[in-house]
C-alpha positions in Angstrom: 9.0 2.4 18.4 5.7 1.0 19.8 2.2 2.5 20.1 2.5 3.7 23.6 5.7 5.6 23.0 4.3 7.0 19.8 1.2 8.3 21.5 3.3 9.8 24.3 5.3 11.7 21.7 2.2 12.7 19.9 0.6 14.2 23.0 3.7 15.8 24.5 5.8 16.9 21.5 3.8 17.1 18.3 0.3 18.4 19.4 1.5 21.3 21.6 3.3 22.7 18.4 0.5 22.2 15.9 -1.5 25.2 14.6 -5.3 24.8 15.0 -7.1 22.6 12.5 -3.9 21.0 11.2 -3.8 18.0 8.9 -1.4 15.3 10.2 0.1 13.1 7.5 1.1 9.7 8.8 2.5 6.5 7.3 1.1 3.0 7.8 3.3 1.7 10.6 1.8 -0.7 13.0 2.1 1.8 16.0 0.2 4.3 13.9 -2.6 1.9 13.1 -3.5 0.6 16.6 -7.3 0.4 16.7 -9.9 1.2 19.3 -12.1 -1.8 20.0 -10.5 -3.8 17.2 -12.6 -6.4 15.4 -11.9 -10.0 16.4 -9.4 -11.9 14.3 -10.0 -15.5 13.0 -8.0 -17.0 15.9 -10.1 -15.5 18.6 -12.7 -17.4 20.6 -16.2 -17.9 19.2 -17.7 -16.2 22.2 -15.7 -13.0 21.6 -16.8 -12.9 18.0 -20.5 -13.2 19.2 -20.0 -10.4 21.8 -18.5 -8.0 19.1 -21.3 -8.7 16.7 -23.9 -8.1 19.3 -22.3 -4.8 20.4 -22.3 -3.6 16.8 -26.0 -4.6 16.3 -25.1 -7.2 13.6 -27.6 -10.1 13.6 -26.4 -13.7 13.4 -27.8 -17.2 14.1 -26.9 -18.6 17.5 -26.1 -21.9 15.7 -23.6 -20.2 13.4 -20.2 -21.8 13.3 -17.0 -19.8 14.0 -16.0 -19.4 10.2 -19.5 -18.1 9.6 -19.2 -15.6 12.4 -15.8 -14.4 11.1 -17.2 -14.0 7.6 -19.8 -11.6 9.1 -17.1 -9.7 11.0 -15.0 -9.3 7.8 -18.0 -8.1 5.9 -19.1 -5.4 8.4 -16.0 -4.4 10.3 -14.7 -1.5 8.1 -17.3 1.2 9.2 -16.4 0.4 12.8 -12.7 0.7 12.4 -11.2 3.6 14.5 -7.5 4.3 15.0 -6.3 5.5 18.4 -4.2 8.4 17.1 -7.0 9.5 14.8 -9.3 9.8 17.9 -6.6 11.7 19.9 -6.0 14.1 17.1 -9.7 14.6 16.1 -10.6 15.4 19.7 -8.0 18.3 19.6 -9.5 19.6 16.3 -7.0 18.1 13.9 -7.4 15.7 10.9 -5.4 12.6 9.9 -4.4 11.7 6.4 -2.8 8.3 5.8 -0.3 7.8 3.0 -1.1 5.0 0.3 0.7 1.8 1.3 3.2 0.1 -1.1 3.5 3.1 -3.4 6.4 5.3 -2.6 6.1 6.9 -6.0 2.8 8.4 -4.9 4.4 10.0 -1.8 6.2 13.3 -2.4 8.1 13.1 0.9 9.7 9.8 -0.3 11.0 11.7 -3.3 12.3 14.5 -1.1 14.0 12.0 1.2 15.7 10.4 -1.8 17.0 13.8 -2.9 18.3 14.4 0.6 20.1 11.1 0.7 21.7 11.8 -2.6 22.8 15.2 -1.5 24.4 13.9 1.6 26.1 11.0 -0.3 27.6 13.4 -2.8 29.1 15.8 -0.2 29.9 13.6 2.7 33.6 12.5 2.5 34.5 12.4 6.1 31.8 10.0 7.3 31.4 12.2 10.4 28.0 12.0 12.1 28.0 15.8 12.8 28.8 16.5 9.2 26.0 14.2 8.0 23.5 16.0 10.3 24.6 19.3 9.0 24.2 18.2 5.4 20.7 16.8 6.0 19.6 20.1 7.6 21.2 22.0 4.7 19.3 20.1 2.0 16.0 20.2 3.9 16.3 24.0 4.1 17.0 24.1 0.3 13.7 22.3 -0.4 11.4 25.3 -0.5 7.8 25.8 -1.7 8.8 25.7 -5.4 10.8 22.5 -5.1 8.0 20.8 -3.0 5.5 22.0 -5.6 7.4 20.2 -8.4 7.4 17.0 -6.4 3.7 17.2 -5.8 3.1 17.9 -9.5 5.2 14.8 -10.4 3.1 12.6 -8.1 -0.1 13.9 -9.6 1.1 12.9 -13.0 2.1 9.4 -11.8 -1.3 9.0 -10.2 -3.0 10.1 -13.5 -0.9 7.5 -15.4 -2.1 4.8 -13.0 -5.7 5.8 -13.5 -5.3 5.7 -17.2 -3.8 2.2 -17.0 -6.6 0.7 -14.7 -8.8 -0.5 -17.5 -5.9 -2.2 -19.3 -4.8 -4.0 -16.2 -8.4 -5.1 -15.6 -8.6 -6.4 -19.2 -5.4 -8.3 -18.8 -6.4 -10.0 -15.7 -9.7 -11.1 -17.3 -8.2 -12.5 -20.4 -4.5 -13.3 -19.8 -3.9 -16.7 -18.1 -0.5 -18.1 -17.6 -0.3 -21.9 -17.4 2.2 -23.7 -15.3 1.7 -27.3 -16.3 -0.1 -29.3 -19.0 -3.5 -29.9 -17.3 -6.3 -28.1 -19.2 -9.2 -30.4 -18.2 -10.7 -27.7 -16.0 -11.4 -25.3 -18.9 -14.6 -25.5 -20.9 -14.6 -25.1 -24.7 -15.7 -21.5 -24.4 -13.0 -20.6 -21.9 -10.2 -22.3 -23.9 -11.1 -20.4 -27.0 -10.4 -17.0 -25.4 -7.4 -17.9 -23.3 -3.8 -17.0 -24.2 -1.8 -20.1 -23.1 1.8 -19.6 -22.1 4.1 -22.4 -21.3 7.3 -21.8 -19.2 10.6 -23.2 -20.4 14.2 -22.6 -19.3 16.7 -21.4 -21.8 20.5 -21.7 -21.7 20.9 -18.3 -20.1 18.9 -19.5 -17.1 16.1 -17.0 -17.7 12.5 -18.0 -17.4 10.8 -17.3 -20.7 7.3 -17.8 -22.1 6.1 -17.8 -25.7 2.9 -17.8 -27.6 2.2 -17.8 -31.4 2.0 -14.0 -31.5 4.8 -12.7 -29.1 7.6 -13.6 -26.9 7.6 -12.6 -23.2 10.4 -12.8 -20.7 9.9 -13.4 -17.0 10.8 -9.8 -16.3 8.2 -8.5 -18.8 5.5 -10.4 -17.0 6.5 -9.0 -13.6 6.4 -5.4 -14.7 3.5 -5.5 -17.2 0.8 -4.1 -15.0 2.9 -1.1 -13.8 5.5 -0.1 -16.5 4.7 -1.7 -19.8 1.0 -1.3 -19.8 1.1 2.2 -21.2 2.1 0.8 -24.6 -1.3 -0.8 -24.8 -3.2 2.5 -24.3 
């Protein structure tokens, strides 16, 4: 799939079948995020950066170097970002809602799709494509308003848990420093007094471990702390 084919499908297949004032929920695939008048990237010519800044009414010094121009672009580009499919749908009276990236647990359709795959796997014994298609349609039809409502409620709870954990994650990132090596010369006395120092070592089970005077942390604990174990600190 590319942006040209996606836009063609959007105009010829999807939009003619949409009720007025619909909300179209899309993912974050590259073909859905093609921009109108996209801001210059760091590898573009200096002249192109200057042209874009002038068009947007952003002042800059003519003597500015390319990195300085790009820093201005990064600072001011967000309000000018427009997606092609958003413009197409907005002009037809529809709205676009984008799903949060990297968080399938906050997307009800991902949970529904997981249920569909599990349903097909449990009932498909012939490995026949026609049978698989029938099972998919069968499960889709079984997910009614009540079942969908339960998935949405579950997502709202997960979102609330993330919000409750935000301040803990913020606290950890401010005070919890993992050292890889012995060089502490870059820390002042004040900094070193408030830092939890963890030294990595390899045990006989080939598992990365870390220890302090107060607790013992495994490599896996460190990886999941901000997302799964943080609730224990609330």
